[in-house]
N, C-alpha and C positions, 0 to 999 in steps of 0.2 A: 389778444398776447395778454390778459392774465389770466385767464382760464389754463392757456399751455403755461404758464408755470405753476400754477396748482398742480396739474398733472405732473409736472418731473418734481416736485417736493414729494407729489405723494407714492412716486417709485423709487427715489431714493430713502426715504424712509425706512420701507421694510427693510430696504439691501443693505442699509446701514449697522441696521440691527442685527442682520444674518452674516454678514461681516463681524460685526462682536463677538456674537454665540462661537463662530466657528474658531476665530482665533484664542476664549477663553478654554474650548476645548481642547486644539491644539498645545496650549501651557500645560492643562491638567493632564495628559499625555504623557509629556515632558517630564514632568514632576512626580508621576506615576511609572517611572521606566520606561517612556516612550523611547524613539529613537528620531532626534532631530534631525537638521538636513548636519551637510559638512561646517563644522565649525572650523576656524583658523588655531593652528596650534602655536605655542607664545613661542618667541622666539628665543633660541637657547644664550644663555650669558655666555657675551665674550669671554676668549681666552684671555686667563693672567698673561698679563706683558712680561716680561723675564728685565728687569732693570739690568741698563749695560754697566760692562764694566770700571770699576775706579780703581786699577793697580795702586800699591802705595808708591812704587819706583814706576814709571815710565821709561819704558826700556825702546832705545834706535840704534838700530842696526843701519851699517853706513863704510862705505870703501871709500877711502882718503881720499879729497874731492876732487885732484886733478892728478892721479896718477904719484901720488909718493913725495908730493911737493914738499919744500920744507915749511917745519914748525906745523906740521897738519895735528900730530897730538894737542898743541896748545889751542888747534884751530878749533877742535871739538870738543876742547874744553868751555873754551870761550861760547860757543855755539850755544850746548847743551846749557852752559851756565845762565845764559838769556832766555832761552826757550824755555825750563823752568821757573822763571821766574814771573813768566809772564804768565803761563798753566798755570801756576802755584801746586807745581809735583816735583818731586829731584827727577833728574833727568839720568840714567844710567846707557852711557853708548857702547856698544860691543860693536870693535871696527874689525874687519877683514879685509883680506885683499881678495878672498874668494868671495865674487857674487852670489855664486851654484850656495855656497854657505848660508850668506842672507837671506838667499829665496826660501831658503831651506827652512831655517828658524820659523819666520816670518808667516807664512804657511801654518805651522805645526802652534801659532800662538805663543814661540818663545820671545817673538819681539811684537810690541804694540805697536813700531811703526818705522818705517826703513824708507831709505835714500838708494833707487834701483834704477842701474842705466834703463836706457828706454828701452832697451832687447829685452832686459831680464821680466819690467813691467809688462810689458806683451806677453812674454813667457810665462810670466803666473796669471797673469787674468785668463790666458785660453781653458783652465782648469779650476784655477780658482777665483768666487765670486764676493767673496765677504770682504772686501776693501774698500776705500773710496782715495780717490784721487783729490792730493790737498793742493798740489802745483808743479811747478817745474823749475829746474834749477835757471839762472839768468846770467847771463856770463859776458864778459863785454857786452851787455846791451841788448842782449838778442838770445832769444830760447830754444835755437836750434845750431846746428855746426853742422860741417861737412865733413867726409869722408875722400882720403887723398889716397892714391895709388903714387908714392915714392922712389924715386933711381938715383942712383950716382951721376954726375953730371958726367961720368967717363965710363960711362958703361956702354956706348954705343945703341941702348934703348932709347928711344923719340916716339913710340906709337906703342898702342896697347898690341900691335901685331909681333913689335917686336919682342914683346916679352911671353912668346908660347916654347913651350921649354925651359923656359925660365923660372927659377925656383924661388917661389912667395914667402915672405914673413907674413902671418896672420894672427892675431891676439888671442882669440878666446870664441869658443860656440855661443855667447851668452855678449859679446860684442855687437854694436850694429855698425859702429865703422871701420872696427878692425876684422869682421868679419862676413855679415850681413850683406851689409852694401856694396862692398870690392866683389865680391861673390858673386852676387846677383846684378851689376854691370859687367863683369866681365861676361857671364853666358848670355848677358840679353845682347852682348858685341859678337854674338858666333864661338864662344868657347863651348865646350863641354863641363858639367859637374867636373868628370875626373880630369879631364885637360886639367884644370888648375888647381884640384885638391891634392892630384896627383904630384903634385911639385911644390905642393905647400906644408909650410912646417907651422905651428902651433907654436909662439912663444909667450905670451899669458896676458902682455902689456902692451901699449904702445910704444911706451919708451924699448923693450925689449925687441919689438919687431924692428927699430931703427936701428938700434942697436948691432943687433944680426944682421942689417943691410952694409953697414959701418964698418965691421968687422969682413966685410965678405963672404960670410954664411948665408944670403940673399943675393936676390940681383935686384928683389924689389919689396918694399913691405909695405901695407899698409895703414894707414895710422892718420891722426887729427892733429889739430894745429900744436895742441898743450905738450906733444911728445917733443916737439921743438924744443920750447921753452924747459922740457923736466931736463932733457941731454945738455943743455946749456947752462941750468945747475949745477948740474955735475961737474961740470968746464970740457966739455966735450966737444967739439967743432962742429957744428952741422951745414955749413957754409957750401960743401959739394953737393950736396943733396938738391934736386929738384924734383917737383910736380908736374906729372903727364898726362894725368885726369882727375876729374873729379868725380867722385863715385855715387854723391848725390849729400842731400842733407834733411837729417833728424832732430828729432827734439832731444834735448838735455834730461839729465835724468829727473827721473818722477819721484814724487815725496809721497806716500801712501799709509792711509792708515788703519788699520782693522775696525772695523765697524762693530764686534762683539764691546769696542767700550760706550760706554755714557756718551749720549749724541750730544751732552751739554760741553763734555770734557775734547770730544772730536772737533765740535765750534770753535774752542780755546784751541785746540791746539794750531786749527786754520790759522786764524785770527793774529795770533802769536808769529807765525810764520812768514806771515804775507806781510809784517811787520817789519818783519826783523830784513832789513835790504838797506844800499847805503845809502840813503836817502834819512836815513836814521843815526842818531849818535849811536844807539844800543846794533843795530847793525854794521855800521864802519866798525865798530870795536869788537863783533860776534867774526868776521870776516877780513880782520885786520893784518894776515899773513895772504887774505886770498885775495891779491889785486885785482884778478878777474873776475871775480866773482861779487856779481851786484847786488845777491838775492834770491827771492822768489816769485812767480808771477801766478795769476789762478789758472788755471786752462782746466779741456774737459777732456773725457776718454776719448771722443771725437779728434783730437790733438796727434793722438796715437795711431788715427786709422790705417794710414798711407803706409806707415811701418809693418802692423799688422798686419796687411793683405801682402805685402812682400814676405813677410814672413811665411804664411800661408801659404802663397806660392811654389817657394822651395823647398820648405818643410818635406812634402812628397817627394821630390828627387832625392833629397838627403837619404829618408826613408830607403828609397830603393838603391841608392848605395850601401845603407849599412847590411841590408840581405842578401848581396851578392856578396 
């Protein structure tokens, strides 16, 4: 056995010497302009990051919270003041009754934050992705509300079949409860799109749709419970109206922010908004004239997914009708 060990050493010695010679020769060839094997290239430096915007004034776009309720301008002054205090930036409110205008200004970058109706949020995100959902409005302790089909008690309309050939007052094409849900509901219950829209009139708002019903300009109206309150504040008697169908439930307004803002600023805005609710002194002051509003709840885009699916289902039918 010892002889075998000496034999192995005798063989390994020359081999090690040969390996050292070859290695040195290889090094000489590289040093003298030879061609080494492939060498990994150094990683490129990361692209420079563009810091997010910190605007001198935070621009907030919104419609009146509940269809033109009294005290709305003071509400926005209170809400924007409370938001500015917690965020550390002045807040300018761009208040418009035209949700399409709010959507357009937000996409163009002329607004930093916006309060959008649920359908307006869905429509914006179909083509614009540079935004973040911060929360959903909470009303009477709920983040969802219902769409109703409403008639006069003396109209002789008792069921959906009785609506055929009757005039229906809708709101506008960016309304979930005043357009998308009643339209989809009727189509799913045997109506064609043409049957519904050929006999419909767009009134612009829930309160105006119900006013048209009360004035005899329509036989039925699409709306939500808040419109009853608006008409009562206008001293209009709504006791003779009744609901004949619930077209479905959907989320309340979405609060969104552009993601080209500074990330820390976005976080501060969200923290401030979620703090402004009726469980805090600041929140109760911010919503002093809106007895139904409780504040905001943190939600995700998936919360609006059923509404998005409904919109995508009805859109081809609307586009086909538009081409005719």
